[in-house]
C-alpha positions as CSV (number, residue, x, y, z in Angstrom):
1,M,36.6,-142.2,-87.6
2,T,33.9,-139.7,-88.6
3,D,30.8,-138.4,-87.0
4,A,28.6,-139.8,-89.8
5,A,25.4,-141.7,-89.0
6,P,25.6,-145.5,-89.1
7,E,25.8,-146.8,-92.7
8,H,23.1,-149.5,-92.1
9,A,21.0,-150.8,-89.2
10,S,23.4,-153.3,-87.9
11,R,26.3,-150.9,-87.5
12,L,26.7,-149.8,-83.9
13,V,28.5,-146.6,-82.8
14,V,29.5,-146.7,-79.2
15,Q,30.5,-143.5,-77.4
16,Q,32.6,-144.2,-74.3
17,S,32.8,-141.7,-71.4
18,F,36.6,-141.9,-71.1
19,P,39.1,-140.0,-73.3
20,R,41.8,-141.3,-75.6
21,P,43.9,-143.6,-73.3
22,R,47.1,-142.4,-71.8
23,P,49.9,-144.2,-70.0
24,T,48.1,-143.7,-66.7
25,T,44.6,-144.9,-67.8
26,N,43.1,-147.8,-66.1
27,P,43.9,-150.9,-68.2
28,Y,40.3,-152.0,-67.8
29,L,39.1,-149.2,-70.0
30,V,41.6,-149.7,-72.7
31,M,40.9,-153.5,-72.9
32,L,37.1,-152.8,-72.9
33,R,37.5,-150.3,-75.8
34,D,39.6,-152.8,-77.8
35,A,37.4,-155.8,-77.0
36,V,34.1,-154.0,-78.0
37,G,35.8,-152.5,-81.1
38,A,36.9,-156.0,-82.1
39,V,33.3,-157.1,-82.5
40,P,32.4,-156.9,-86.2
41,G,30.2,-153.9,-87.2
42,V,31.1,-152.0,-84.1
43,E,32.9,-148.6,-83.9
44,V,34.1,-147.2,-80.4
45,R,34.7,-143.6,-79.8
46,T,36.5,-142.1,-77.0
47,F,35.5,-139.0,-75.1
48,D,35.8,-135.3,-75.9
49,W,33.2,-132.7,-75.3
50,K,33.0,-131.7,-78.9
51,G,32.4,-135.2,-80.1
52,V,29.8,-136.1,-77.6
53,L,27.8,-133.0,-78.0
54,L,27.9,-132.6,-81.8
55,G,28.6,-136.1,-82.9
56,R,26.1,-138.9,-83.7
57,Y,26.3,-142.3,-82.1
58,D,23.9,-145.1,-80.9
59,V,24.7,-145.5,-77.2
60,F,26.7,-143.6,-74.4
61,H,28.5,-145.8,-72.0
62,V,29.4,-144.1,-68.8
63,H,31.8,-145.6,-66.1
64,W,32.5,-143.0,-63.3
65,P,30.2,-140.3,-64.1
66,E,31.5,-138.1,-61.4
67,I,34.4,-137.3,-63.6
68,L,32.0,-135.5,-66.1
69,V,30.8,-133.1,-63.3
70,S,33.9,-132.3,-61.4
71,G,36.9,-130.0,-62.0
72,Q,40.1,-128.8,-60.6
73,S,38.6,-125.4,-59.8
74,P,35.0,-124.2,-59.1
75,L,34.9,-122.5,-62.4
76,K,36.0,-125.7,-64.4
77,A,33.6,-127.7,-62.4
78,L,30.8,-125.3,-63.2
79,V,31.6,-125.5,-66.9
80,R,31.6,-129.3,-67.0
81,Q,28.4,-129.3,-65.1
82,A,26.8,-127.1,-67.8
83,L,28.1,-129.3,-70.4
84,T,26.8,-132.3,-68.6
85,V,23.4,-130.9,-68.7
86,A,23.6,-130.2,-72.4
87,L,24.9,-133.9,-72.9
88,V,22.1,-135.5,-71.0
89,T,19.5,-133.3,-72.6
90,K,20.9,-134.3,-76.1
91,L,20.7,-137.9,-75.2
92,R,17.0,-137.5,-74.1
93,L,16.0,-135.7,-77.3
94,T,17.9,-138.1,-79.6
95,R,16.7,-141.1,-77.6
96,T,20.2,-142.3,-77.2
97,P,20.3,-144.6,-74.2
98,I,22.9,-144.3,-71.4
99,V,24.6,-147.5,-70.3
100,R,26.4,-147.4,-67.0
101,T,28.9,-149.9,-65.6
102,E,28.3,-149.9,-61.8
103,H,31.9,-149.9,-60.5
104,N,30.9,-148.5,-57.2
105,L,27.6,-148.9,-55.2
106,E,27.5,-145.4,-53.7
107,L,28.1,-141.9,-54.9
108,P,31.6,-140.5,-54.0
109,S,31.7,-138.7,-50.7
110,G,32.6,-135.0,-50.4
111,I,30.9,-134.0,-53.6
112,S,28.7,-130.8,-53.8
113,R,24.9,-130.8,-53.8
114,R,25.0,-129.8,-57.5
115,E,27.1,-132.6,-58.3
116,R,24.9,-135.1,-56.4
117,V,21.8,-133.8,-58.2
118,L,23.4,-134.4,-61.7
119,L,24.6,-137.8,-60.8
120,R,21.2,-138.8,-59.6
121,W,19.8,-137.4,-62.8
122,I,22.1,-139.5,-64.9
123,E,21.2,-142.5,-62.8
124,R,17.6,-141.9,-63.5
125,R,18.2,-141.6,-67.3
126,T,20.4,-144.9,-67.4
127,A,18.7,-147.5,-69.6
128,L,20.9,-150.4,-68.6
129,W,23.3,-151.2,-65.7
130,V,26.3,-153.4,-66.3
131,R,27.1,-155.3,-63.1
132,L,30.6,-156.7,-62.6
133,N,29.5,-159.4,-60.1
134,D,26.3,-160.9,-59.2
135,E,26.4,-159.4,-55.7
136,T,25.7,-155.9,-57.0
137,P,21.9,-155.3,-56.6
138,E,19.8,-155.0,-59.7
139,H,17.8,-151.9,-60.5
140,A,14.2,-152.6,-60.8
141,D,13.4,-149.6,-63.1
142,A,16.1,-150.4,-65.7
143,L,17.5,-153.3,-67.7
144,G,20.7,-155.1,-66.4
145,A,23.4,-157.2,-67.7
146,L,26.0,-159.2,-65.7
147,I,29.5,-159.0,-67.3
148,P,32.4,-160.1,-65.1
149,H,35.4,-157.8,-64.9
150,G,37.9,-159.1,-67.4
151,H,41.5,-160.3,-66.5
152,Y,44.7,-158.6,-67.2
153,V,46.8,-161.4,-68.3
154,D,47.3,-160.3,-71.9
155,W,47.8,-156.8,-70.8
156,F,50.8,-157.6,-68.6
157,A,52.2,-160.2,-71.0
158,R,54.3,-157.7,-72.9
159,W,56.8,-157.3,-70.1
160,P,59.0,-159.8,-68.3
161,W,57.7,-161.3,-64.9
162,P,60.2,-161.6,-62.2
163,S,60.2,-164.6,-59.8
164,R,58.9,-164.3,-56.2
165,E,60.9,-163.6,-53.1
166,A,60.2,-166.0,-50.2
167,G,58.5,-164.3,-47.2
168,R,57.6,-161.1,-49.2
169,V,54.2,-159.4,-48.8
170,S,53.1,-156.6,-51.0
171,Y,50.5,-154.0,-51.3
172,F,50.0,-152.0,-54.5
173,G,47.8,-149.3,-56.0
174,F,46.6,-145.9,-55.2
175,I,46.6,-145.4,-51.4
176,R,43.3,-144.0,-49.9
177,R,42.2,-144.2,-46.4
178,Y,39.4,-146.8,-47.1
179,K,42.2,-149.1,-48.6
180,G,43.6,-149.9,-45.0
181,V,47.3,-149.7,-45.8
182,D,47.8,-148.2,-42.3
183,G,46.1,-151.3,-40.8
184,L,48.3,-153.6,-42.9
185,L,51.5,-151.8,-41.5
186,R,50.1,-152.2,-37.9
187,A,49.4,-155.9,-38.4
188,F,52.6,-156.7,-39.8
189,R,54.5,-155.5,-36.8
190,D,53.4,-158.7,-35.1
191,V,54.2,-161.0,-38.0
192,R,57.0,-163.3,-36.9
193,G,60.1,-163.8,-38.7
194,D,63.0,-161.5,-39.5
195,D,63.0,-163.1,-43.1
196,R,59.4,-161.7,-43.7
197,R,59.1,-158.4,-45.4
198,L,56.4,-156.0,-46.4
199,H,56.6,-153.6,-49.4
200,A,53.7,-151.1,-49.9
201,A,53.8,-149.2,-53.2
202,G,51.4,-146.6,-54.6
203,K,50.6,-142.9,-54.6
204,P,48.8,-141.7,-51.5
205,S,45.8,-139.4,-51.8
206,T,47.1,-136.7,-49.3
207,P,50.3,-135.7,-47.9
208,E,49.0,-136.5,-44.5
209,L,48.3,-140.1,-45.3
210,A,51.8,-140.4,-46.7
211,H,53.4,-138.8,-43.7
212,G,51.4,-141.2,-41.5
213,L,52.5,-144.5,-43.4
214,E,56.1,-143.2,-43.2
215,R,55.8,-142.9,-39.4
216,L,54.4,-146.4,-39.1
217,A,57.1,-147.9,-41.5
218,A,59.8,-146.3,-39.5
219,D,59.0,-148.6,-36.6
220,D,59.7,-151.8,-38.6
221,P,63.0,-152.3,-40.6
222,R,61.3,-155.1,-42.6
223,V,58.9,-152.6,-44.0
224,S,59.6,-150.6,-47.1
225,L,57.4,-148.0,-48.9
226,D,57.5,-146.7,-52.5
227,L,54.9,-143.7,-52.5
228,R,54.6,-142.7,-56.0
229,F,52.5,-143.8,-59.0
230,L,53.3,-147.2,-60.4
231,D,53.7,-147.6,-64.1
232,D,52.9,-151.1,-65.5
233,E,56.6,-152.3,-65.3
234,A,56.9,-151.0,-61.6
235,L,53.5,-152.7,-60.8
236,I,54.5,-156.0,-62.2
237,D,57.7,-155.9,-60.3
238,V,55.9,-155.2,-57.0
239,V,53.3,-158.0,-57.5
240,R,55.5,-160.6,-59.0
241,R,58.3,-160.3,-56.4
242,A,55.8,-160.9,-53.7
243,E,54.8,-164.3,-52.4
244,L,51.5,-162.9,-51.2
245,V,49.6,-159.6,-52.1
246,V,47.4,-158.2,-49.2
247,L,44.6,-155.8,-50.2
248,P,43.1,-154.9,-46.8
249,Y,40.4,-152.5,-48.1
250,R,37.7,-151.5,-45.5
251,E,35.3,-151.5,-48.4
252,M,35.8,-153.9,-51.2
253,H,32.9,-154.6,-54.0
254,N,34.6,-154.6,-57.4
255,S,38.4,-154.6,-57.1
256,G,40.6,-154.4,-60.3
257,G,43.5,-154.9,-57.8
258,V,42.5,-158.4,-56.9
259,L,42.3,-159.4,-60.6
260,T,45.6,-157.7,-61.3
261,A,47.3,-159.8,-58.7
262,L,45.6,-162.9,-59.9
263,S,46.5,-162.1,-63.7
264,L,50.1,-161.9,-62.5
265,G,49.9,-165.3,-60.8
266,R,50.0,-164.2,-57.2
267,P,47.6,-165.2,-54.5
268,V,45.7,-162.4,-52.6
269,L,44.5,-161.9,-48.9
270,V,41.4,-159.9,-49.0
271,P,38.6,-159.1,-46.6
272,A,35.8,-161.7,-46.3
273,N,32.6,-160.8,-48.1
274,E,30.2,-162.5,-50.6
275,V,32.0,-161.0,-53.7
276,N,35.4,-162.4,-52.5
277,A,33.8,-165.7,-51.6
278,R,32.3,-166.1,-55.0
279,L,35.7,-165.3,-56.5
280,A,37.4,-167.8,-54.4
281,D,34.9,-170.5,-55.6
282,E,35.6,-169.4,-59.2
283,V,39.5,-169.6,-59.0
284,G,40.1,-171.6,-55.8
285,A,40.6,-170.9,-52.3
286,D,44.4,-171.2,-52.6
287,W,44.3,-168.0,-54.7
288,V,41.8,-165.9,-52.7
289,R,42.3,-166.1,-49.0
290,Q,40.0,-164.2,-46.8
291,Y,40.1,-162.8,-43.3
292,A,37.2,-161.6,-41.0
293,D,37.0,-158.4,-39.0
294,D,40.2,-156.5,-38.6
295,L,43.4,-157.8,-40.4
296,G,45.7,-159.4,-37.9
297,A,49.3,-160.9,-38.0
298,E,47.9,-164.3,-37.8
299,D,45.9,-163.9,-41.0
300,V,49.0,-162.6,-42.8
301,E,51.1,-165.5,-41.5
302,H,48.6,-168.2,-42.4
303,A,48.2,-166.8,-46.0
304,L,51.9,-166.6,-46.4
305,D,52.4,-170.2,-45.3
306,A,49.7,-171.2,-47.9
307,A,51.1,-169.0,-50.6
308,S,54.6,-170.5,-50.2
309,R,53.1,-174.0,-51.2
310,L,52.2,-172.7,-54.7
311,D,54.6,-173.1,-57.5
312,D,56.1,-169.8,-58.8
313,D,54.8,-170.3,-62.2
314,A,51.3,-171.5,-61.1
315,R,48.3,-169.5,-62.6
316,P,44.7,-169.4,-61.4
317,D,42.1,-170.2,-64.0
318,L,40.6,-166.8,-65.2
319,S,39.1,-168.2,-68.5
320,A,35.5,-167.0,-67.5
321,R,36.9,-163.5,-67.7
322,D,38.3,-163.5,-71.2
323,W,37.9,-160.2,-73.1
324,D,36.3,-161.6,-76.2
325,R,33.5,-162.8,-74.1
326,A,33.2,-159.4,-72.4
327,G,33.3,-157.5,-75.7
328,E,30.5,-159.6,-77.2
329,A,28.4,-159.3,-74.0
330,H,28.8,-155.5,-73.9
331,V,27.6,-155.2,-77.6
332,A,24.6,-157.3,-76.8
333,A,23.8,-155.1,-73.9
334,Y,24.1,-152.0,-75.9
335,R,21.7,-153.4,-78.4
336,R,19.2,-154.3,-75.7
337,A,19.4,-150.7,-74.3
338,I,18.9,-149.2,-77.8
339,A,15.8,-151.5,-78.4
340,A,14.3,-150.7,-75.1
341,T,14.9,-146.9,-75.5
342,R,13.9,-146.4,-79.1
343,G,11.1,-149.1,-79.0
344,R,8.9,-146.8,-76.8
345,R,8.6,-143.2,-75.7
346,L,10.7,-142.3,-72.7
347,V,8.3,-141.8,-69.8
348,G,8.3,-141.4,-65.9
349,R,11.9,-141.3,-64.6
350,R,13.4,-140.6,-68.0
351,R,11.6,-137.3,-68.2
352,A,13.2,-136.1,-65.0
353,R,15.1,-133.0,-65.2
354,P,18.0,-131.8,-63.0
């Protein structure tokens, strides 16, 4: 790869906002990179500050922009914020559009005023928003594209898939307070049956959260915890050995965890909302079961009973989320953003400064 300008008008150079993938990188980003790069005439570059500030590319695709403006120390955060100002200024001067995938509806909590100002500036400069589901509101002052979150079937196919264990419930993924794992442990106390078990696995966001879960688990010998980061093989083991995956998030809009479980052929129990209702319509209510209000033992019991009636090798239909479709749809969205940005002068909200 070089930083040379495109060789001809149809060639497209896409600059992503994530660095070269590592073992801990979200598979969504890796599969997106590969799917977009597989489209003829498209080059995809991963992120480093020198490349984005000095290189030439046609579109900048950002996913979680808060990563650009945060740092592990106040000094590192300040340096990144200055670099972000330089980057967005460059994009404005070169009329390079920003495309943003809207993974979350709100800005992160607990960020500084400076971070908030910069993130709002990036939002105003965004030419096109990629929505992962049709419940995400559209932005009246920018273009939009609906591109469903791709599945992970191919990603996990390289490892063996163990069989399920009857009566086993699993939670997996990073553990944060909004994900409601403490509520799952409390609800499971009242689940009937000594042969039913709960295994919650994933790295907690704070030591206090970890200690709280350990105290809750100590009250029930049927509950086990694995409070560490899960690599792909460990994740597959946790999900596939379960008869049912429960993701009791207090806030759920776009969940890669749901699609991970479905991609591995395991039904999920999730909060009732419009996004999950549409997913249930897409893949079948046997695969996506919902509960209203607070999670209760009866919700877990009913979902477990239903899950036991599925064959161990059954799979939901995720064909609408194939990555070849997603790659082509992203490239079409990039070209729309480029045409809109370069076809007219940037006015109004796109002249905004931090």
